[in-house]
N, C-alpha and C positions, 0 to 999 in steps of 0.2 A: 504494500500500500504506500503510495506517495501522494501527498496533498499539500497544497499551499493555503494557509490561512492569512487573510488580509484584514487588518484592523485600522480604522482611521484615528488620527489625532483628535483630541477633544478639548474644548475650552469650557471649563466649568465656572459656576457662580454667575458670570456675565453681569458683574456689577451688583445690583441689589438682590439678585436671586441666589444669595449665599447658601451653598450646600444643596441647592435644588435645581437650578437651571443648568443645561448643558447644550453644546452645539458641536456637531461633527464637522471636521475640516478635512479637505482632500489632501492630507499629508499621511502617507500610509506606511505601516510596518507590515512586512511579509515574513511569515515563518513557514518554512517547508520542512515537513517530517517525512522520513523515508525508512520503512521497515526493512528494506533490502540494502540500505546504505551502511557504510561502516559506522558503528556507534560513535557518537561524539557530538560536540557543539561548536559551531562556528558563527561568526558575526561579520556583517559588512554594513557600511553606511554609518549613521550616527551611533557612536559608542563602539564602533567596530574594534578599536584597539584597547578597550578597557573593560567591556562586559566579560564576566567570568565564562570560562569554557570548560569548567569542571562539573557542570550540572547544577551549580548553585544559583544560576540566574533565575529570574522570576518566572519565565516561561516553563523551564524544566521543573522548578520547585512546585509550580501549580499543577503540572501533570502528575507529579508524585503525590501531591496532597489529595487530588481527586481519586487517584488509584487506591490510596490507603483508605479513604473514606468509603469507597465501594468494595473494599476487600478484594481487589483484583491486582494482578501483576501485569504491567504493560509489556509488550514485546520490545526487544531491542530495537533502537531506531537512531538515525542521525537527525540532527536538527540544525538548520541554517536559517539565520535571520538577516534580513535586509531592512534597515531602519531608516525612515525619513523623519521620524519624530525625535527632536532633540531631547536629551536626558535632563531631568530636573529643571525644566524651564516652564512648568505650568501648562503643558500641552498634553497631559494624559499619557505619558510614556508608561507609567506603572500600570494604569488601567488597560492600555493596549496590550502589554505583556501578559497581564492576568487573563484577559479575554482570550488572547491567542492560546494561552496555556489550557484554559478550560475547553476550548474547541478542539485543540490537539489531543487532549486526554479523551474526549468523547470519541474522536476518530480512532485512536489507538485501542481503546477499550470497547469500541462498538456500542456506545451508549445511545447514540442517535440524537444527542442534544444539539448537534450542529444544525439540525432541521428545525429547532425550536429556540428562537432568540430569548424567550422568557426563561427557559432553563439555564441558558448560558448567563444571562443577566443575574439571576438569583445567586448562582454560584460565584460569579466574579465579584458582585457587590459584597457578598459575605466575606470573601477571602481578602479583597483589597481594601474594603471599607469605605469606598467613595462611590455611592450610587449615582451621583451627579455626573461623574465621568463614565461609569460603566454603562449608563443608559444610552447616551449617544453613540458609544462604541458598539453597542449591540443593535440599536434601532435606527441610527442615523438621524439627520435633521436636527430639529430643536426639541429638546425633551424637558419635561418637568417631572422630577423624581421625588416622591415623598419618602420620609424616613421609614415607612412601613413596607416599602417595596413597590408601591403603586407607581406606575409610570404613564404619563400621557405624552405621546409624540405628536408634534405638529410640523407641517411643511414650512420651512423658513421662506420668507418672502423672496421672490426671484431677484429683486433689486439690491439685496444685501451684497456689499462688496468688502469683504474682510481683508484687513491688512495686519499681518503678524509682525510685531517688533520684538525680535529675540536678542537680548543682550548676551554678552559673553559670559557674564557671571551666572552662577547657578544658585538655586535656592531650594532646599529640601522642604517638602510639604510639612514634615514634622516641625521644622524650625519656624516656618511661616505661621503654623497654627499655634505654636507655643507662645508666640508674641501677642496673640489676641487676648483681650480682657475676658474674664470669666462672666461678667455681668454687663448689661447695656442699659441705657436709659430708655424709658418708655417712649419718649419723643423720637429717639433714634429708631426704635422698632417700628413705630408708625410710619416714619419716613421711608424705611426700606420696604415695608409692605406696600405702600402706595406706589413707589417707583417700580417695584417688581411687577405689580399688576400692569402698569403702563408699558414696561419693557416687554412683557409677553405679547402685548398687542403690537409693539414696534417690530419685534423679530418676525412676526407672522403676517401682519396685516398692513403696517404703515411704517417703513423704516425712517421716514422723516421725523418720527417721534423719538428716535434714539438720542438725540442731543438733550432732550428734556428727561428721558427715562434713565439713562446710564449714570446714576449718582448713588452713592452708597455711604453709609455711616458706620458699618460694622467691621470692615476688614481692609478696604482698599488703601486708605491713607497710610496705615501702618506697614502694609506690604510694599507699597511704593517706596517708602523711606528705607525699609529693610533691604530692598533690592538696589538702592541707589538710582532709582528711575525718576526722581522728582523733577529734574530739568526736562526730561522727555515728556512727562505728564503735563507740565506747565506749558510746554510748546504746543502740545495737542489742544489744550484748553484755549490758548490764545488764538489758535487757528480755527476754533470752533469745530473741531473734528471729534465726533463722539467716540469714546473709547472706554475700555474697562481693563482690569487686570484679568489675565487668563489664568484660571485656577488659582493656585497659591502664588503665582508669579514665578520669576520676575518678568516674564513676557507680558507685553501689553497687546491687546486686541483692539484695533481701531476699525472704523467703517467709513470709507470714502463715500461722499455723496456729491451729486451735481451742485456746482456753485461753490464748493469748498476747495481749498488747496489740496493737492495730492500729497500724501505722506512721502517724505524724502529724507535722505541723510542730512541735507542742508537745512531743511525745515526743523529737524529735531536736534541737530548738532551731534549726531551720532559719531562714535569713534570706538576704538578698542575691540574690533571684531564683532560688533553688533550687526544683525542682519534684518533686512526688511523683506518679508515674503508675502505673496498674494495668493494663498490657496483659495480654491472655490469651496462652497459649502458641499459637504458630502451628504447625499440624500439617503444612502443606505449604510447600515452598520457593517459588521464583519461579513466576509464572504469566504467561501471554500471552493477551491478548484482542485479536482482530482486529476492526477496525471497517470494514466494507465490503470 
């Protein structure tokens, strides 16, 4: 059996939708498993020279975890990953690896989950702990994931034009979450609820509302400071370009609109290996292609 699992990058939170909203982006990680290949793990693309090759990577660990849970032994296999999603940049690399691992485990153990995104989502969200990333990785598009596992998927508006601003610096999700306060003011909670409701309409029905909707009082300011992205954020605000922190950061996700300046290195004053990428919205979640 030889198959390739493709999983998209994801941007979670999306401003006021903290731990709830997610968006799939057309930056793809591909994991190929082959039961006739020489057992081992190899990587290419993002993280190609640093991800572990001893089976302790997140994809392999997820496969072993699913096998242990089911009381099954997977056959020997080779695993090769080609990654487009940068590591520890707030673009869902951990969720992509976990979803790929769940699907690969299903293929190796003949569980049939690869034909049921809900089964993959339930396992990936439990293992990785971030349903707001796991949901768009499994279902694509714009997703609303509740803490109890309920997910609502909506088609993103076709006029959305995302721009991903990826700094060279990394920021682990655990570090970004540890910096957040344990309690928030009622006024801040109301502010976020109101703006999240408007953001849901902006992403699906009227992108011109993004400038008004993408404001947050729970997490973004702290994470922008932690990532050293204050100057970039200020430049986007001055140009009236709607943006949010992607996941825990440090990546910022902006949306270009007619009449606004285009995002550029000159506009943002970028340096030091920062990248500007323009992925399209990914309408589908993970996919599986069998080879032979």
